[in-house]
C-alpha positions as CSV (number, residue, x, y, z in Angstrom):
1,M,-20.2,167.7,-58.0
2,I,-21.5,165.3,-55.3
3,D,-24.1,164.0,-57.7
4,L,-21.4,163.2,-60.3
5,L,-19.4,161.4,-57.6
6,N,-22.4,159.4,-56.6
7,K,-23.0,158.4,-60.2
8,C,-19.4,157.4,-60.6
9,Y,-19.5,155.4,-57.5
10,I,-22.7,153.6,-58.6
11,C,-21.0,152.8,-61.9
12,F,-17.9,151.5,-60.2
13,V,-19.9,149.2,-57.9
14,F,-21.9,147.9,-60.8
15,L,-18.8,147.1,-62.8
16,R,-17.2,145.5,-59.8
17,R,-20.2,143.2,-59.3
18,M,-20.2,142.3,-63.0
19,E,-16.5,141.3,-62.8
20,E,-17.1,139.3,-59.6
21,E,-20.0,137.4,-61.3
22,N,-17.9,136.7,-64.4
23,G,-15.1,135.6,-62.3
24,A,-17.4,133.2,-60.4
25,E,-18.8,131.8,-63.6
26,E,-15.3,131.2,-65.0
27,K,-14.2,129.5,-61.8
28,F,-17.4,127.4,-62.0
29,K,-16.6,126.3,-65.5
30,R,-12.9,125.5,-64.6
31,L,-14.0,123.4,-61.7
32,I,-16.5,121.4,-63.8
33,T,-13.8,120.8,-66.5
34,K,-11.2,119.8,-63.9
35,G,-13.8,117.5,-62.3
36,K,-14.5,115.8,-65.7
37,L,-10.7,115.3,-66.2
38,L,-10.3,113.8,-62.8
39,I,-13.2,111.4,-63.3
40,S,-11.6,110.3,-66.6
41,E,-8.4,109.6,-64.6
42,G,-10.3,107.6,-62.0
43,R,-9.7,110.2,-59.3
44,I,-13.3,110.3,-58.1
45,Q,-12.7,111.7,-54.6
46,E,-10.9,114.7,-56.1
47,A,-13.5,115.1,-58.8
48,L,-16.2,115.1,-56.2
49,A,-14.4,117.9,-54.3
50,C,-14.2,120.0,-57.5
51,N,-17.9,119.5,-58.2
52,K,-18.8,120.4,-54.6
53,K,-16.8,123.6,-54.9
54,A,-18.5,124.4,-58.2
55,Y,-21.9,123.8,-56.6
56,Q,-21.1,126.3,-53.8
57,L,-20.5,128.9,-56.6
58,C,-23.7,128.0,-58.5
59,N,-26.5,126.0,-57.0
60,N,-27.2,124.0,-60.1
61,E,-29.7,121.1,-59.7
62,K,-28.1,119.0,-62.4
63,L,-24.8,119.3,-60.7
64,K,-26.4,118.5,-57.3
65,R,-27.8,115.2,-58.7
66,K,-24.4,114.4,-60.2
67,I,-22.7,115.0,-56.9
68,E,-25.2,112.7,-55.1
69,K,-24.6,109.9,-57.7
70,M,-20.8,110.4,-57.4
71,E,-21.0,110.1,-53.6
72,V,-23.0,106.9,-53.8
73,C,-20.5,105.5,-56.3
74,Y,-17.5,106.6,-54.3
75,Y,-18.7,105.3,-50.9
76,T,-20.0,102.0,-52.5
77,C,-16.6,101.4,-54.1
78,N,-14.8,102.1,-50.8
79,V,-17.1,99.7,-48.9
80,F,-16.5,97.0,-51.6
81,I,-12.7,97.5,-51.5
82,N,-12.6,97.4,-47.7
83,M,-14.6,94.1,-47.8
84,L,-12.1,92.6,-50.3
85,F,-8.9,93.7,-48.7
86,F,-9.5,94.2,-45.0
């Protein structure tokens, strides 16, 4: 009986981990999609935040490079705007 309970517990843990991984993957995809939408609307700071959250879920090198480029663009634009208006 104990052996059967152990096997059931192992199956439960395995299924739970699979659900968590699938949930993280879905959240990653949603964040990437939302980031693309925000970029198309010109909301770079919010898109950058979405991409950073996605990167925390999945350390993707391509996404890391994209974040670095977005940061340069965002901060360069802010410096330029501050120079023009302040």
